[in-house]
C-alpha positions as CSV (number, residue, x, y, z in Angstrom):
1,X,-3.7,4.2,60.9
2,X,-1.2,3.4,63.6
3,X,0.7,1.0,61.2
4,X,1.7,4.2,59.2
5,X,1.9,2.7,55.7
6,X,3.4,6.1,54.2
7,X,6.5,5.0,55.8
8,X,6.8,2.1,52.9
9,X,7.0,5.0,50.6
10,X,9.7,7.4,51.6
11,X,12.7,7.9,49.4
12,X,15.7,6.1,50.0
13,X,17.7,8.1,52.7
14,X,14.6,9.6,54.2
15,X,14.9,8.8,58.2
16,X,11.9,7.0,59.5
17,X,13.1,8.8,62.8
18,X,14.9,12.2,63.8
19,X,16.6,13.1,67.0
20,X,16.1,16.7,67.2
21,X,18.8,18.8,68.4
22,X,18.1,20.5,72.0
23,X,19.2,24.1,70.7
24,X,17.2,27.6,70.0
25,X,16.5,28.5,66.3
26,X,19.2,31.4,66.1
27,X,21.7,28.3,66.6
28,X,21.1,27.5,63.0
29,X,22.8,30.8,61.8
30,X,25.5,30.6,64.4
31,X,26.3,26.9,63.1
32,X,26.2,27.8,59.3
33,X,28.9,30.6,60.3
34,X,31.1,28.0,61.6
35,X,30.4,25.5,58.9
36,X,30.3,27.7,56.0
37,X,32.1,30.8,57.2
38,X,33.0,32.5,53.8
39,X,30.2,30.9,51.7
40,X,26.9,33.0,50.7
41,X,24.5,33.7,52.9
42,X,22.2,36.4,51.1
43,X,22.2,37.5,47.5
44,X,20.8,40.8,46.8
45,X,20.8,42.8,43.5
46,X,24.5,41.3,43.1
47,X,25.6,42.2,46.7
48,X,26.8,38.9,48.7
49,X,26.8,38.8,52.5
50,X,28.6,35.6,54.0
51,X,27.3,33.7,56.9
52,X,30.1,35.2,58.8
53,X,28.8,38.7,58.2
54,X,25.4,38.0,58.9
55,X,25.9,36.1,62.3
56,X,28.3,39.0,63.1
57,X,25.4,42.0,61.9
58,X,22.8,40.4,63.8
59,X,24.9,39.9,66.7
60,X,25.7,43.7,66.6
61,X,21.9,44.6,65.8
62,X,20.4,42.5,68.7
63,X,22.9,45.0,71.0
64,X,21.5,47.9,69.5
65,X,17.7,46.6,70.1
66,X,18.7,46.0,73.2
67,X,20.2,49.4,73.7
68,X,16.8,50.9,73.0
69,X,14.8,48.5,75.4
70,X,14.1,45.2,73.8
71,X,14.1,42.5,76.2
72,X,13.3,38.4,76.6
73,X,9.6,38.2,75.8
74,X,8.9,41.4,73.7
75,X,7.0,41.0,70.6
76,X,9.0,42.8,67.7
77,X,7.9,43.5,64.3
78,X,9.5,43.1,60.8
79,X,7.7,45.0,58.3
80,X,10.1,44.1,55.1
81,X,9.9,42.6,51.9
82,X,12.8,39.9,50.8
83,X,15.8,41.8,51.7
84,X,19.0,40.8,53.8
85,X,17.7,43.4,56.5
86,X,14.6,40.8,57.2
87,X,17.4,37.9,57.5
88,X,19.3,40.3,60.1
89,X,16.4,41.6,61.8
90,X,14.8,38.1,62.3
91,X,18.2,36.6,63.8
92,X,18.9,39.7,66.1
93,X,15.4,39.5,67.4
94,X,15.9,35.9,68.5
95,X,19.2,36.2,70.0
96,X,17.7,38.6,72.7
97,X,14.9,36.1,73.4
98,X,12.4,38.1,71.7
99,X,9.4,37.1,69.7
100,X,9.4,37.5,65.7
101,X,6.2,39.1,64.2
102,X,6.3,39.2,60.7
103,X,4.0,41.8,59.0
104,X,3.0,41.7,55.4
105,X,4.2,45.0,54.0
106,X,1.1,44.7,51.9
107,X,-1.2,45.0,54.8
108,X,-3.8,48.0,54.9
109,X,-3.7,50.3,58.0
110,X,-6.6,48.3,59.7
111,X,-4.9,45.3,59.1
112,X,-1.5,46.5,60.7
113,X,-3.3,48.0,63.4
114,X,-5.3,44.5,64.3
115,X,-2.0,42.5,63.9
116,X,0.4,44.8,66.3
117,X,-2.2,45.4,68.8
118,X,-3.0,41.8,69.4
119,X,0.6,40.6,69.5
120,X,1.2,43.7,72.1
121,X,4.2,45.2,69.7
122,X,6.3,48.0,71.1
123,X,9.2,47.9,68.3
124,X,9.0,47.2,64.8
125,X,11.3,47.0,62.0
126,X,10.6,48.8,58.8
127,X,12.0,49.7,55.2
128,X,12.0,53.4,55.1
129,X,9.3,53.3,51.9
130,X,6.9,52.0,54.7
131,X,7.9,54.7,57.7
132,X,5.2,57.0,57.0
133,X,2.7,54.4,56.7
134,X,3.6,52.8,60.2
135,X,3.6,56.3,61.4
136,X,0.1,57.1,60.2
137,X,-1.0,53.7,62.3
138,X,1.3,54.3,65.1
139,X,-1.5,56.3,67.4
140,X,-3.6,53.7,66.9
141,X,-1.0,51.1,68.3
142,X,1.2,50.2,71.2
143,X,4.1,51.1,68.6
144,X,6.8,53.2,70.8
145,X,9.6,52.9,68.3
146,X,10.4,52.4,65.0
147,X,13.6,51.2,63.5
148,X,13.9,52.0,59.9
149,X,16.4,50.8,57.1
150,X,17.0,51.9,53.6
151,X,17.4,49.6,50.5
152,X,20.6,51.5,49.8
153,X,22.4,49.7,52.7
154,X,22.4,46.1,51.2
155,X,23.0,47.0,47.6
156,X,26.3,46.8,45.9
157,X,28.4,49.9,45.6
158,X,27.3,51.5,42.0
159,X,23.6,50.5,42.6
160,X,23.9,52.2,46.0
161,X,25.4,55.6,44.4
162,X,23.0,55.4,41.7
163,X,20.1,54.7,43.9
164,X,21.3,57.5,46.1
165,X,21.6,60.2,43.2
166,X,17.8,59.1,42.5
167,X,16.4,59.6,45.6
168,X,18.1,63.0,46.2
169,X,16.6,64.1,43.3
170,X,13.2,63.0,43.8
171,X,12.8,63.4,47.7
172,X,16.1,63.6,49.2
173,X,17.7,60.3,50.4
174,X,17.3,60.0,54.2
175,X,14.2,60.6,55.6
176,X,13.9,62.3,58.9
177,X,12.9,60.2,61.5
178,X,10.8,61.2,64.3
179,X,12.2,61.6,67.8
180,X,12.6,58.3,69.7
181,X,12.9,56.4,66.0
182,X,16.2,55.2,65.3
183,X,18.2,54.1,61.7
184,X,19.0,50.3,61.8
185,X,22.2,50.8,60.0
186,X,23.2,53.1,63.0
187,X,22.2,50.5,66.0
188,X,24.3,48.1,64.0
189,X,27.5,50.7,63.7
190,X,27.2,51.7,67.5
191,X,27.9,47.9,68.7
192,X,30.4,45.1,68.4
193,X,29.3,41.6,67.9
194,X,30.7,41.0,71.7
195,X,28.2,43.7,72.8
196,X,25.3,41.7,72.2
197,X,23.5,40.4,75.6
198,X,24.1,37.1,76.5
199,X,20.1,36.0,77.3
200,X,19.4,32.6,78.2
201,X,16.9,31.4,75.4
202,X,15.8,27.6,75.4
203,X,14.2,25.6,72.8
204,X,10.9,25.7,74.9
205,X,10.7,29.8,74.7
206,X,8.5,31.5,72.2
207,X,10.2,32.2,68.9
208,X,7.2,33.2,66.3
209,X,3.7,34.6,66.4
210,X,3.0,33.7,62.6
211,X,-0.6,35.3,61.8
212,X,-2.8,33.6,59.7
213,X,-3.7,35.3,56.2
214,X,-7.3,35.4,57.3
215,X,-8.6,33.3,54.2
216,X,-11.2,31.4,56.5
217,X,-12.0,34.3,59.1
218,X,-10.1,36.7,61.5
219,X,-6.4,36.4,61.4
220,X,-5.1,34.5,64.5
221,X,-1.5,34.6,65.9
222,X,0.0,31.1,65.9
223,X,2.7,30.8,68.5
224,X,6.0,28.5,67.8
225,X,8.3,27.9,69.8
226,X,12.2,27.7,68.9
227,X,12.0,23.8,69.0
228,X,8.7,23.8,66.6
229,X,10.7,25.6,64.1
230,X,14.0,23.7,64.3
231,X,12.1,20.6,64.1
232,X,10.4,21.6,60.8
233,X,13.4,22.9,59.0
234,X,15.3,19.5,59.8
235,X,11.9,17.6,58.6
236,X,11.9,19.6,55.5
237,X,16.2,18.8,55.3
238,X,16.0,15.4,55.7
239,X,13.4,15.0,52.8
240,X,15.5,16.6,50.3
241,X,17.4,13.5,49.7
242,X,19.8,15.1,47.1
243,X,20.5,18.7,48.3
244,X,24.1,18.8,49.4
245,X,25.1,20.9,52.5
246,X,27.1,24.2,51.5
247,X,26.2,23.7,47.8
248,X,22.7,24.7,46.8
249,X,21.5,28.1,45.8
250,X,17.7,28.9,46.9
251,X,15.7,31.2,44.6
252,X,13.6,33.0,47.5
253,X,10.7,34.6,45.7
254,X,8.5,33.5,48.3
255,X,7.8,36.3,50.9
256,X,9.4,35.8,53.9
257,X,7.0,37.1,56.7
258,X,4.9,34.2,55.4
259,X,5.8,31.2,57.2
260,X,6.1,29.1,53.8
261,X,8.8,31.2,52.8
262,X,10.2,32.0,56.2
263,X,10.8,28.0,57.1
264,X,10.9,26.2,53.7
265,X,13.0,28.9,52.2
266,X,15.3,30.9,54.5
267,X,15.6,28.8,57.8
268,X,15.9,25.7,55.3
269,X,18.5,27.6,53.2
270,X,20.5,28.6,56.4
271,X,20.6,25.2,58.1
272,X,21.7,23.8,54.6
273,X,24.2,26.3,54.4
274,X,22.5,27.5,50.9
275,X,23.0,31.0,49.3
276,X,19.6,32.8,49.5
277,X,18.8,34.9,46.4
278,X,16.5,37.4,47.5
279,X,13.5,38.5,45.3
280,X,11.5,41.4,46.8
281,X,8.6,41.3,44.5
282,X,7.6,37.5,43.3
283,X,5.2,39.2,40.6
284,X,8.3,40.9,39.2
285,X,8.4,37.6,36.8
286,X,11.7,39.1,34.9
287,X,13.5,39.5,38.2
288,X,12.4,36.0,39.3
289,X,13.9,34.5,35.8
290,X,17.0,36.6,35.7
291,X,18.1,35.5,38.9
292,X,17.4,32.0,38.8
293,X,19.4,32.3,35.6
294,X,22.4,34.6,36.7
295,X,23.1,32.6,40.1
296,X,22.1,29.2,38.9
297,X,19.6,28.6,41.5
298,X,19.2,25.5,42.5
299,X,16.0,24.9,44.8
300,X,12.6,26.7,44.3
301,X,10.1,26.7,46.7
302,X,6.9,28.1,45.2
303,X,3.1,28.3,44.5
304,X,1.1,27.3,41.7
305,X,0.5,30.8,41.0
306,X,4.2,31.6,40.5
307,X,5.1,28.4,38.5
308,X,1.8,29.7,36.4
309,X,3.4,32.7,35.7
310,X,6.6,31.7,34.6
311,X,4.9,29.1,32.4
312,X,3.0,31.4,30.4
313,X,5.7,34.3,30.2
314,X,6.6,34.2,26.7
315,X,10.4,35.0,27.0
316,X,10.6,31.8,29.3
317,X,8.7,29.9,26.9
318,X,10.9,31.0,24.0
319,X,13.9,29.5,25.8
320,X,15.2,33.1,26.7
321,X,16.3,31.9,30.3
322,X,18.2,29.2,31.4
323,X,16.6,27.6,34.0
324,X,18.3,24.1,34.1
325,X,20.0,24.4,37.3
326,X,16.7,24.0,39.2
327,X,16.3,20.7,40.3
328,X,13.9,21.0,43.1
329,X,10.5,22.6,43.7
330,X,8.2,22.3,46.6
331,X,4.7,23.5,45.8
332,X,2.4,24.7,48.5
333,X,-0.4,27.0,49.8
334,X,-2.6,25.9,47.1
335,X,-3.4,23.1,45.0
336,X,-0.8,22.0,42.3
337,X,-2.7,21.2,39.0
338,X,-1.0,18.3,37.0
339,X,-0.7,20.6,34.0
340,X,1.3,23.4,36.1
341,X,3.4,20.9,37.4
342,X,4.2,19.2,33.8
343,X,4.7,22.9,32.3
344,X,7.5,23.7,34.7
345,X,9.1,20.7,34.6
346,X,9.5,20.6,30.9
347,X,10.7,24.2,31.2
348,X,13.3,23.6,33.8
349,X,14.0,19.7,34.0
350,X,13.5,20.3,37.8
351,X,10.9,18.1,39.9
352,X,7.8,20.0,41.3
353,X,6.3,18.0,44.2
354,X,3.5,19.3,46.1
355,X,3.6,19.4,50.1
356,X,0.9,20.5,52.6
357,X,1.1,22.6,55.8
358,X,-0.3,25.2,57.8
359,X,1.1,28.2,60.3
360,X,0.0,25.9,62.9
361,X,2.8,23.3,62.4
362,X,4.3,25.7,61.6
363,X,4.5,25.2,57.8
364,X,5.3,21.6,56.6
365,X,3.8,18.7,57.6
366,X,3.1,16.3,54.3
367,X,5.2,16.4,51.1
368,X,5.3,14.2,47.7
369,X,8.6,12.2,47.2
370,X,11.0,14.0,45.6
371,X,12.5,11.1,44.1
372,X,9.6,8.4,44.2
373,X,5.8,8.7,43.0
374,X,4.1,11.9,43.0
375,X,0.4,11.1,43.0
376,X,-2.0,13.4,41.0
377,X,-4.0,15.5,43.7
378,X,-2.1,14.2,46.7
379,X,-0.4,16.6,49.2
380,X,2.1,13.5,49.9
381,X,3.4,11.4,52.8
382,X,3.8,12.6,56.3
383,X,7.2,14.0,56.9
384,X,9.5,12.0,59.5
385,X,7.8,12.1,62.9
386,X,4.4,13.1,61.9
387,X,1.4,11.3,63.1
388,X,-1.8,11.7,61.1
389,X,-5.5,10.6,61.5
390,X,-8.5,10.9,59.6
391,X,-11.6,11.7,62.1
392,X,-15.3,11.8,61.6
393,X,-17.0,14.7,60.6
394,X,-19.9,13.8,62.9
395,X,-18.0,13.6,66.4
396,X,-14.3,14.6,65.3
397,X,-13.1,11.9,67.6
398,X,-13.9,8.5,65.5
399,X,-10.9,7.1,63.4
400,X,-11.9,6.8,59.8
401,X,-10.8,3.6,57.7
402,X,-8.5,3.9,54.5
403,X,-10.3,5.8,51.8
404,X,-13.0,7.5,54.2
405,X,-13.3,11.4,54.1
406,X,-13.2,13.2,57.3
407,X,-11.1,15.8,59.1
408,X,-7.1,15.7,58.9
409,X,-5.7,15.8,62.2
410,X,-1.8,15.6,62.7
411,X,0.7,15.4,65.9
412,X,4.4,16.1,65.5
413,X,7.6,17.9,67.1
414,X,6.4,21.1,65.1
415,X,3.2,21.7,66.2
416,X,2.4,25.3,67.3
417,X,2.0,25.8,71.2
418,X,-1.2,27.5,70.8
419,X,-3.2,30.7,69.6
420,X,-2.0,34.0,71.4
421,X,-4.7,35.6,73.4
422,X,-7.2,32.9,72.2
423,X,-7.5,30.2,74.5
424,X,-11.1,29.0,73.0
425,X,-9.6,28.6,69.6
426,X,-6.8,26.6,70.9
427,X,-8.8,24.5,73.0
428,X,-11.1,23.6,69.8
429,X,-8.0,23.0,67.5
430,X,-5.5,21.5,70.0
431,X,-7.0,18.4,71.5
432,X,-4.7,15.7,73.3
433,X,-1.8,16.9,71.5
434,X,-3.6,16.6,68.1
435,X,-3.7,19.4,65.9
436,X,-7.1,19.8,64.1
437,X,-6.2,21.3,61.0
438,X,-10.0,22.0,59.6
439,X,-9.0,20.4,56.5
440,X,-11.1,17.4,54.7
441,X,-8.9,14.7,53.5
442,X,-8.6,11.2,52.7
443,X,-5.5,8.7,53.0
444,X,-5.1,6.0,50.3
445,X,-3.9,2.3,51.1
446,X,-0.1,3.5,50.4
447,X,-0.4,6.2,52.6
448,X,-0.8,9.1,50.2
449,X,-2.8,11.7,51.6
450,X,-5.5,14.1,49.4
451,X,-7.0,17.1,50.7
452,X,-10.8,17.2,49.8
453,X,-11.3,20.7,50.9
454,X,-11.7,23.1,53.6
455,X,-14.1,22.3,56.6
456,X,-15.8,25.5,56.5
457,X,-16.2,25.9,52.8
458,X,-18.1,22.9,52.1
459,X,-21.2,24.0,49.6
460,X,-24.5,22.6,50.6
461,X,-26.8,23.2,47.5
462,X,-30.1,21.6,48.2
463,X,-28.7,19.6,50.9
464,X,-26.1,17.9,48.6
465,X,-22.7,18.3,49.5
466,X,-20.0,20.1,47.2
467,X,-16.3,20.5,47.8
468,X,-14.7,23.7,46.1
469,X,-11.9,22.1,45.2
470,X,-13.2,19.1,43.4
471,X,-15.0,21.5,41.0
472,X,-12.0,23.7,40.6
473,X,-10.1,20.8,39.5
474,X,-12.4,20.0,36.7
475,X,-12.3,23.4,35.5
476,X,-8.8,23.9,35.7
477,X,-8.2,21.1,33.3
478,X,-9.9,23.1,30.6
479,X,-7.0,24.3,28.5
480,X,-8.2,27.8,28.1
481,X,-8.7,28.3,31.9
482,X,-5.7,30.3,33.6
483,X,-7.0,30.5,37.0
484,X,-10.7,29.4,38.8
485,X,-12.1,30.0,42.1
486,X,-15.3,28.3,43.4
487,X,-17.3,29.1,46.7
488,X,-21.1,28.8,47.8
489,X,-23.3,31.7,47.4
490,X,-26.5,32.8,48.5
491,X,-29.5,31.2,46.4
492,X,-33.4,31.9,47.1
493,X,-34.2,28.1,45.9
494,X,-31.4,26.0,47.0
495,X,-30.3,27.7,49.9
496,X,-26.5,28.0,48.5
497,X,-25.3,27.3,45.0
498,X,-22.3,26.9,43.3
499,X,-20.2,29.6,41.7
500,X,-17.4,29.6,39.7
501,X,-15.0,32.8,39.2
502,X,-12.5,32.2,36.2
503,X,-9.5,33.8,34.5
504,X,-8.9,33.1,30.9
505,X,-5.5,32.5,29.5
506,X,-4.3,35.2,27.4
507,X,-5.9,35.1,23.9
508,X,-8.4,32.9,24.7
509,X,-12.1,32.9,24.9
510,X,-14.6,31.2,26.9
511,X,-18.3,31.3,27.8
512,X,-20.5,30.5,30.5
513,X,-22.5,28.0,28.4
514,X,-18.7,26.5,27.7
515,X,-17.9,26.1,31.0
516,X,-21.2,24.4,32.3
517,X,-21.2,21.9,29.5
518,X,-17.2,21.2,30.4
519,X,-18.3,20.4,34.1
520,X,-21.7,18.6,32.8
521,X,-19.3,15.9,31.3
522,X,-17.4,15.1,34.1
523,X,-19.7,16.3,37.4
524,X,-23.0,15.3,38.9
525,X,-25.5,17.8,38.1
526,X,-25.6,19.3,41.6
527,X,-21.7,20.1,41.4
528,X,-21.9,22.2,38.0
529,X,-21.8,25.8,38.8
530,X,-25.3,27.6,38.3
531,X,-23.1,30.9,38.3
532,X,-20.1,32.0,36.1
533,X,-18.0,35.0,36.4
534,X,-15.1,36.0,34.2
535,X,-12.5,38.4,35.8
536,X,-9.0,39.7,34.8
537,X,-7.6,38.4,38.3
538,X,-8.6,36.5,41.6
539,X,-8.0,38.1,44.8
540,X,-5.0,35.8,46.7
541,X,-3.0,36.1,49.6
542,X,0.5,36.8,49.3
543,X,1.7,33.4,48.7
544,X,-1.1,32.9,45.9
545,X,-3.8,31.2,47.7
546,X,-7.1,32.5,46.1
547,X,-9.3,34.2,48.8
548,X,-12.8,32.3,47.9
549,X,-14.0,34.1,51.2
550,X,-13.6,37.5,49.5
551,X,-15.3,36.8,46.2
552,X,-18.2,35.5,48.4
553,X,-18.2,38.8,49.9
554,X,-17.6,40.7,46.6
555,X,-20.6,38.9,45.2
556,X,-23.1,39.6,48.1
557,X,-22.3,43.3,48.0
558,X,-22.7,43.2,44.3
559,X,-26.3,41.3,44.8
560,X,-27.0,43.9,47.6
561,X,-26.4,46.6,45.2
562,X,-28.4,45.4,42.6
């Protein structure tokens, strides 16, 4: 694959080679403040913070964090939804040479305990509504200091006043902090931007521990260097050939504690000089739609689940919201079905193009062209400076020919340093500079790549091979199906058998017999699900990836109880 056929299909204006700047990640914000000083950096419930203000606030917060003992190399947690405080905390941590560890606010105490202990985290920044949860977990961790922010602090004056009145009536506005903990706003107010310690931070320093969602096993912390993140942001920007620096507005419905939202949303927006419209809860479709309309958002990175929610929203279907400002939507984290893409494009007039990435890279390595051909089922072309191979599943070394199915391995400037505290996993995943993704894929003659499935999720009924994604795509083509997950479950006769978990569209009815008949017309007999379960919803990660492993676990527990 050394001839790199994908280069022939790049959009005009996408570079084949990029000279990446030798800078640290936080300099993206500093440079944006110089180029677009008065332009809006974040919008939250109507309140706007400029790039100059965001840069200054993060400097002051960095000084505050230094005053409570944060030093270069420390791992510092952020436990926040999409709010301006997340951006402030993120850059303040980096400016001290410390390492960001973004923790999912929806995690259970057990998951929080694992991640904070594995990272060696001693300081964590949280929103006040999560304070008691963190304090409950704290005795089982190394956390010594909790820095707390309240949503009121970045609301517009009127909403802030109303929020305070409501909270005072309910349970008092300003909660009592334990000794040794601090209010984030107090740390900011205590210092000037010039008080920020001038720590030497190089592109080769560690910037981020990004923990995988654990969809295929134990959560691992992928270590991204400053240069990895800078490179990936610039790769994504180079792909968005129609984006105009200083003129875009990004709809931030993807959670920023996930690397996809963090890099393809927040960091891309800051590098581009775009306003970031903060959506704390992506499941609040009315909030997503009203913000998209009010602020005329132009770029909307998302996931198929979110696009589906909008496609099936009655008010969106009725044309209540004007979404015509949306022009570019990168879809990732899960397969983008053709119907989802076509419906959303018809609704908005924008282009939805599927990409691919993983926490280890640190988010994007492939994408369909914005202007060129989008091939159904394809994750697109490798981004500039990304090398790709398809290697044999047998020896994991031999390069395969065009069209053959094997493991996707990639190399590029965005690939992680390794996993934190997991040398064996690192050695297995990174080999001679190549990242073994664990995804089974193929490449066509034009350089478009197609994910067949996860290496570890191959189903083997009676010795045959069944890729869950292929079965899911067939079932999703049924017009009555909203969502589906497919996985292998134990079977006394075949060893393993195919099971499908299905969510039916509102107002529709579907039977197991209908699904089996539908699949029998399009799949080999051994690929047709022998078990079908209808559900109201499917378990997912925070970015909408269906947790097949969780479905299998629930099935096994149900079988054991029976």
